[in-house]
C-alpha positions in Angstrom: 0.0 0.0 0.0 1.4 3.6 -0.8 1.6 6.5 1.5 -1.2 8.0 -0.4 -3.4 5.2 0.1 -2.6 4.7 3.8 -3.1 8.5 4.1 -6.6 8.1 2.6 -7.6 5.2 4.5 -6.6 7.1 7.7 -8.6 10.2 6.9 -11.7 7.8 6.2 -11.3 6.3 9.5 -11.0 9.9 11.0 -14.3 10.8 9.3 -16.0 7.7 10.7 -14.8 8.4 13.9 -15.9 12.1 14.0 -19.6 10.7 13.1 -19.2 8.6 16.4 -18.3 11.8 18.2 -21.1 13.7 16.7 -23.6 11.0 17.7 -22.2 10.9 21.4 -22.6 14.8 21.5 -26.3 14.3 20.4 -26.7 11.9 23.3 -24.8 13.7 25.9 -22.1 11.4 26.4 -19.5 14.0 26.8 -16.7 11.9 28.0 -16.8 9.7 24.9 -17.2 12.8 22.6 -13.7 13.8 24.0 -12.3 10.3 23.3 -13.6 10.1 19.9 -12.6 13.7 19.0 -9.0 12.9 20.1 -9.1 9.6 17.9 -10.4 11.6 15.1 -7.7 14.3 15.5 -4.9 11.7 15.7 -5.8 9.8 12.6 -6.5 12.9 10.6 -3.0 14.3 11.5 -1.6 10.9 10.9 -2.9 11.0 7.3 -1.5 14.3 6.9 1.8 13.1 7.9 1.6 9.9 5.7 0.4 11.9 2.6 3.5 13.8 2.8 5.8 10.6 3.0 6.5 11.0 6.4 6.6 7.6 8.6 4.0 8.1 11.2 5.1 7.3 14.8 3.1 5.0 17.1 2.0 7.9 19.4 -1.0 9.4 20.2 0.1 13.1 19.7 1.9 13.7 16.5 2.3 17.5 17.0 6.2 17.3 17.2 6.3 15.6 13.7 4.0 18.1 12.3 6.4 20.9 13.6 9.5 19.0 12.4 8.2 18.5 9.0 6.4 21.7 8.4 8.3 22.6 5.2 6.9 19.4 3.4 3.3 20.8 3.8 1.7 23.5 1.3 1.9 27.0 2.9 -1.8 27.1 3.6 -1.6 24.0 5.8 1.7 24.8 7.2 0.6 28.1 8.6 -1.9 26.0 10.8 0.6 23.7 12.1 1.1 25.2 15.6 -2.8 25.3 16.2 -3.0 21.6 14.9 -0.2 20.5 17.1 -1.7 22.3 20.1 -5.2 20.7 19.6 -3.5 17.5 19.3 -1.5 17.9 22.4 -4.6 19.0 24.5 -6.7 16.1 23.3 -3.9 13.5 23.9 -4.1 14.6 27.5 -7.6 13.9 27.7 -7.3 10.4 25.9 -7.1 8.1 29.2 -9.1 10.3 31.7 -12.1 10.6 29.2 -12.2 6.7 28.8 -11.0 5.3 32.4 -11.8 8.4 34.6 -9.6 9.9 37.3 -8.6 7.4 39.9 -6.6 10.0 41.9 -9.9 11.8 43.0 -12.1 8.7 42.3 -14.2 10.2 39.4 -15.6 8.2 36.6 -15.3 9.7 33.2 -18.8 10.6 33.1 -18.4 13.0 36.0 -15.4 14.8 34.7 -16.7 16.5 31.3 -19.4 19.1 30.6 -21.2 19.8 27.4 -18.9 22.8 27.0 -15.8 20.7 27.2 -17.3 18.3 24.6 -18.6 21.1 22.3 -15.0 22.5 22.3 -13.4 19.2 21.5 -15.8 18.5 18.8 -15.4 21.7 17.3 -11.6 21.3 17.2 -11.8 17.8 15.9 -14.0 19.0 12.9 -11.6 21.6 12.2 -8.7 19.5 12.3 -10.4 16.8 10.0 -11.5 19.6 7.7 -8.1 21.0 7.7 -6.6 17.5 6.6 -9.5 17.0 4.0 -8.7 20.3 2.4 -4.9 19.3 2.4 -5.6 16.9 -0.6 -7.0 19.8 -2.6 -3.8 21.7 -2.3 -1.2 19.0 -3.0 
């Protein structure tokens, strides 16, 4: 499978995960919105990197690699890399907590997140996935 085929597969997966996040949002399952938003961002950004020929590391936050390979991307995408990396980093920090809760304080994941948290994560994920979709039109 070529890098471009793999990138397309990652992007399609990101879109499906985003649909799940939107469904959880409509149902008020805020913690799973957070989790799926993170997963959609991760897959979309890995698609962007793979599409540019960058071997994708096995990590949930690829912001470092986005910044390292900024010059490989078209200028319109490259100008957003700092924001893309910041979103990736922020949502990565929520990955485990949104699924397992906070054991230090004894809080299940459902008690940690609010609609505002979920809305922000979903909006960021939609923006990231959209930017990565746009990347294919600008290559």
